[in-house]
N, C-alpha and C positions, 0 to 999 in steps of 0.2 A: 505494500499500500504506499502512496505517496504520503509521506508525513507531514500534516499541513504546515504551509509555510517554508518548505524545504525544497529548494532554496526557496529565500522568502522573494516571492515576485509577484506580490500582491497581497500578503498579509497584511494586516494592518498592526502596529505595536500596541500593547495593552497597557498604557499609562496609567497612573494613577492606582497603586497597589499598595493598601485599600482605596476604595473610593472616597472622594475628597468629602470631608465632614465625618469619616466612621473612624477616623485615628482616635485611639485612646493610648494614655500612658498606663502602663503595668506600674503597680505599685513597687517602691523598692525592695531590695531584698530583706527578706525577714520580715516582711510585713503581708504576707499572706494572710488574710484574717480567716482560717478555714478554723470552724468550731473542734473543740476537743472528741477525738474518738475516731476522727476520719482523716487521715491514716492515724495509728495510736501514737501516742507522746512519745518523741524521741524517734520519729522517723522510722517506725518500725515497717514490717513488710506487708504489703496489702495479701488480704484472703486469696487463695488460688483460684484463678480463673483458668476455664477451659481454654484450648486452643481457638484462636480466632479463624482457623483456616490457611494459615500461610505454612509452606513447606519447611521443613527442619533447615540445618545448616546446609548450606551448600544449595539451596532448592529456589533460587531465586532468579530465572525460573527454572522450570523443570529442564528437562532435556534441551539443552540449545541455547537456553538462555534469553534475553529478551526478544521480542519482535524483530527478526531481521536473522536469527540464530535459530530458529524454529521452536514450536510447541510452545505458546504462552497464552494460557495454561493448554495441558491435555482436552481433549473434549470434555472428559468427565469432570472438568471444573477442578479446581484448586482441591489440592489433597487436605483431607480430613476438614474440609468444610462444614460449618456446624449446620445441620439441619433445623428449619422452623421450628421454633420452642426450645431450641437449646442455646439461648445466649448464656453468656458467662454469668457468675455469680458475683455480681458487684459488691462492693463494701457496703455494709450496713451500718448500724452504729448511729451516731450522733449526726450522720449526714454529711456532704462535702460542700465545700466551695460556699460558706458564708457570703454574703453579698460584700464587697469590698466598699471602704468607703470613697469618696473623691469620684474621680472619671468612670471607675468600675472598667468591667471587660467588654465594651460594646465591640466585638470584633476582634480582630487580630491586631495586636499593637504594633506600630512601624512609626521609625523615623520620619518626621516630618519633610525631611528632604529627601526620601526614598522616591522613586519613582520606577518601579521594576517593570522593564519591557520599553521603556521609553526611549529607545536609540531611534535610528532614523529608520522610517518604513519606507517601502518600496513603492513605488508608482504599477499597478497591476497591469501585467502583459496580456494579451488576449490567449483564454482558455477555456476549456468546458467547465460546465459546472452541472453535478451530479443529477442525473434525473431530467435534464432539460438545459435551455439556452440560460446563460448568466445572467442572473439580474443587475441592475444597475446599482442597487445598495440595499444593505439590509438596515433593520431597524437600528438606530442609535448611531448611525454613521459608519457602520462596518463594511468594510471593503467586499468584493466580492471573493469567494474561494477560486483560486487560479486553475485548479487543475482536477481532473476526472478521479474520482475515487473506486477502486474495486474492490468491495467488499469479500471477494473471493481470495484476495492475497494481502489480507490484513497483516498477516505475522511480518513480512517481509517489507524492508527499506529498499528501492529500487537505489542504484546509481544517477546521479543526476547532472545534466551537461551545465557547464559553466556558463553562468549567466552576470551579464555586466549591468548596475543599476546606477542611474543617476539619482543622487540622494537630494541635490540643489534643489531639485525642481518638485518637492513633497508639498501636497497640499494640506492645508491645516486639518481640513476634513477629514483626513486619513487617519487621525489618531482620534480614541476613544477610550475612556475610563472603563474600569471593570464595576460590575453592577452584581449584588448578592438578590437574592430572591426574598429574603428575609429583611424587613425596614422595620426602625421602631414604631410601634403602636402610637397612634395619635390619640391623644385624651386617655394616657396609661393612667389606671388605679390599682395599685400594687393590692390594696385590701380588697377589693371589689373580686379581682382574680384570683386571689387566695380565697375566697367565700365561693367562687365558683367550682373550684378545683375539690375544696371540703364538701359541698354538696354534692359533687360527681362520684365521690367515693365513700359516702355514708349510707348505711343502711346495707341491704342485699343489693348485690350486684354492683356494678360499677358501670357509669354515664362515659364510656371511652370518647364517644364524639364532641362533648364538652369538654374533656381534657385536650382532644387533637386542636378543637379551636381555640384554645388559649396559647398552648404550646407553639403552635407553628405560627401564630402569627403576633409573638412576641420576641423581641432581640433577646441575645443572650444576658445583657446588663438587666435588662427588664424583668428576665426569668429570676436573676438573683435578687432582686429587691422582692419577686413573689416568695421564694423561700422565707426572707426574712421576715415579711409580713404573716405568713403563715404559721412561723413559731411565734411570734408576739401574739397574735389573735386567739391561737388556739394551745399552744402550749407543748406541740408538736413538731416532729419535723416531716417535713414534706417527702423528700426523699424516702424517707423509711417507710410513709405512708403508700406512696408510689409504688415500690417494690412490694409492697404485701399485696397490691389489687392487681400488679400486672405481671405478666411471665412472656417467657421467650424473647424473640427478637424485639417486639412492642418494648419491654423494659428496657432492653440494650439500647435501643434508638431515645426513649424518654430521659434516661439517666445521662446520655452523652449530651443531651441537649442543655441539660440541668448544669453540666459542669463548665466552669470558667473555660475559655479556649485553651488558654497557655496550659493550664491544669491537665486540659483533656490530651494535649499532645503529648504532656510529661507523663501521663499514665500510659498511654498507648506505648511509649517508648520501653516504660518499665515492665509492662505487661507482655512485651515483645522478647525480652529478655529473661524472662522468668522462667523457671523450672530446667527440663532437657529441651535442647534445641533451640533456636532462634528465628525469630519471624523477619527475614532479612529485610523483605517487602516493607515491612511497615518502617523499619530504620531509613531505608532509602527515601520512600515517598515524603518522610517528615523533616529528615535532617537535609535533604538535596534539594528541597522546595521553598524553605522558608527564608523570611529575610534575616539580615544579621541580627535587628534587636530581638525579633521572635525568637532567634535560636538562644540567644544569650537570656532571655527570660525563660524560657525552657528549661535551661542549665540551672539556673539559680531556682526554679521551682522544683525541679528535679532534688535538688539537694534540699531545700526546707521542708518538703512536704515527705520525700522516702527516705531522708538521713543518709543519700547514696551518692556517688560522684559517678555523672553520665560518662566520662571519657574514661573513667575505670571500667565501669560495667562494659562499654563498648571493647575496650581493649581484650577484657576476658572472655567475652562471648563472640567475638570475631578474632580474623589472623589476617598476615599478608597483605596486599595491596589494599583489599577491601579495608580493612581495619585504618589504614593510613589515610583512606579517603574519608571514610567516616570521622574519624580525629581531627581531619583536617575542617570538615563542616561544624564539628561542634565548636570550634574557635568563634564562629560567626564574624569573620574578619574580610569577607569578601569586599573587592571593591565596591562601592555603590555609588561612583559618579558616572552619570547617565550621558556624559558627553563621550563618543566614539573616537578613539585614535585609531586612525584606518593603516598609518605607518606601522604602528605596533601590531594591528590585526595580520598585516602582511608577514611582518617578521614571527609570529605566534604559529601561523600557519604553516611556515616553513621550518620554525622549530618541530612542530607536531609530525608534519610529513618525514621529516630527519630522524624523529624518534620512532617512527612506526612502519608506515609502507617504504621508506626509501633504504632501511637496514636491514639486516638479518638480526631478527630478534626484536623484541620491544624495550625502549626506554619509560618504564612507567612511571618515574617520577617526574619525567618532563609533562606527561599529561597530568599527572595530581598536579602539580603546579599551577599550570595553564588555567584547568578546569575550574580549580578551587580557589582562585584568588581573582581573576576578572570579573568585570561586572556583566550581568546578562546581555546588556546592548552589545559590549566590547565581544563578546562570545559569538553572539550572532553575526558581526561583523568578521570574525575570524572564520566562522564556517564558510561565508561567501569567499572569502578570500580561498580559503583552502579548495573550494569545489573550483574556483577558475584555474589554480593553480595546478590541482592533481588531476582535474578532469573526473574526480569522484568525490561523493559526499563525506563528511567527516564522521559522521553516524556509522555508515558503511565499514570505513576504515576501523572505527573503534569496535565493531562487530569482529572484524577480522583480527585484530590485534590484541583483545582480551576476551574472557569468558568467565561466565556465572555471575556471581555477584557484585565485584568490580565492574566488568562490563555493565549491568544495569544500571550500577550506579552513575557512571559516567555518563551513560545515555540520558540518563533522567534529567541531567544539570544540562545537558545539550537540548533537550527537548523542550525544556524550560524556558531556555533562552530564546527558541524559536518561537513556540507558544504555550504558555503555561495552562491555559484552558483546555487546549487541546488534548496536552497530558493527561489531565486529571478525564478527560471525556474519555480517552482511550483505556484509563484504571479501570473507569466505571461500566465500559462494555465487557472487558473481561472479567469483573466481578460477577456478571451475570451470563457468560457466554456457556453454553454446554450445560449438562447435567447437574442440577444444584446450584445454589447462589453461594458467593462468599458475603455473607451477610455482613461481616465487621468490617471489609473493606466498604462496600456500600454505604454503611451507616457512615463511617467515619468521613469519608468525601463530601457526602451529602451534609454531614453537621457542618464542618469544618471550612466549606468553601460557602456555605448558605448566605454568610454576610459579607462576602469578598468578591466573588466573580461567578456565581453558581448560574446567572445569565448567560455568561458568555460560554460557560461549560456545556449548558444547553444547546446553544447555537453550535458549537463545535459537534457535539453528537450526533446532531440532526444531517450534518453535512458531510461528518464521516461516515455514518452507517444505514443513512437515508432511512431513519426511524427516529423518532423523540424518544428522549429520556423518559418522558411520563409514560409513554407507550411499553417501553420495555420494562420498566419497573413494575408496572400494573400487570404483564404478563408472566413476571418472576415472583411476585410475593403475594399477599392475601391479607384479608381483616383488616381489623385496625393498625397493624404495621403498614400493610399498604395504603391506607388512608391516611396516613400520618406522613408518610414520606411523599404523597403527591400533594399534599397540603403544601409540604415544605419546598419540594420543587415547582410547582406550579403547573397548570395545564398548559 
C-alpha cells in the first residue's frame, strides 16, 4: 500500500498539535493529586492485569515485522487478544486520578511553541483518488489524497520514484490544525452530571445509555471534576461504583476515559512491561509518537505513581538496538524547531544511505541518532531528500536493514513525520482486522486521540480503507461498548 503522504506530494502538514486552545500544563513533579489507595502508598505495584493482546518479546509484529515485511498481524488477529468480556482487572480501592487543581488535564499537555507536522507542505500533484475522481478539497481545508490506495496490498510499502517539490509556492490554505471528536461541554455542571451517574447506577440494573451520554460528551478535564463532585456529594468513589456496575470491554473503556491522559499513558507502559513478556507495540506506540513535554510528564508520572524509573524498566525488559531507541525516546529531547534545514536534510539522507543501503551491514547508531533527534518536519524533508538521492524510499530501506521491534520503532517515527493521523488510522485498522479484535489497542487509541486528532484519523481511515471508522467499529463490537465507542468517534 502507498503510505499516505510518502513521498508527500499533496499531503498537508498537520500543524497545531494539540489544537489551539486545548493546551494544558501538567502539574509540576510531585503534585499529582491522586487519592490514597491507587496506587498503594509508596508506589506499589498495580494489581495484575491480563494481557492486552500484544505478542511477547520479539513479537512486534509477528513474522516479518511491520507492514512491508509481511504479516502485521496474522489473519487470526493479534495473538492472545482478549475476547469480549475479558477486560483487564483495573485497580479498585479509593479510585485513581482525583482532579488536579488549576488547569487540569484537558487533553495532552504540550509546550506552547510546539507545532508538530508544521514543516513545509507540498503542492498536490495530479493523482487518483480511491473510489473515484479526486475531490477539490476536504472539509477543514485538507488537501486531496494524492494516490490510489490498494487495500489488497496493505502490508507493503512500495518503492517511490523521486519527486521534487517547490516549497516556496505553498498556499496558506494547505495547512490545517488537528481536531478531536470530543470538545468540552458547554454549560458544564459537574454536580448535575454526578447526580445523573448516581441515578444511572442506583437500584436494580444500570442505565448504560445515561452513562454513555455523559461520559462521551465531556472532556477529560470535566470528567475529573465529575469524579470530585461525586465523592463530595455522596461520599463514594465514582470509579469503584462504575467498576461494580460494568463488565468486560465497557468497563475497560469507561475506566480509560476517567484516567487523566498522562496517567493513562504511564499506566499503559507499566502494564506493558508487567509479568512475563513485553508488549513492544505499546511501548512503540506511546514513546515514538508523543511530544517532548508529553514524554517528560509520562516519565515523572511513572515515577511518582508507580515508584519506578521508566528508563530502568525499559532497560530490563528490552535489549539491543530496540532498547537504545526506546531509551533515546525516553529523554524527551527531540529537536522541536519547526523550521526545516534542507541542507541538513540532504546531509542526513546521505548519512543514512551510507549507513545502510550504501554499505555491507548496517550502522544502526547512525539511524538511531538521526531519527531520535531531528524534528518531525526535518525528518520529513530528509525522507524526501533520500527518495531523490537513492531512488527508493527510506521506509523501504529501513525494512531491508532492520527487523523486529527496532524496525517497527524506526518506521513508526518516520510514519509520524509523514502523517501522524495516518499512522493511528493504520493501527486502528489492524486492531480490527481478521478474526477477533485487539480491544486494548482500539480503546487506547480512541481514548488518547479523542481530544487531539481523531477527526483527522477518521478522515485518513476512510481514505486508506474505503470504509469509515464508525462502520468498522460497529461491525467488530457490540452492546454498550459499541455504543460508547461510536459516541466518542462520531458518525
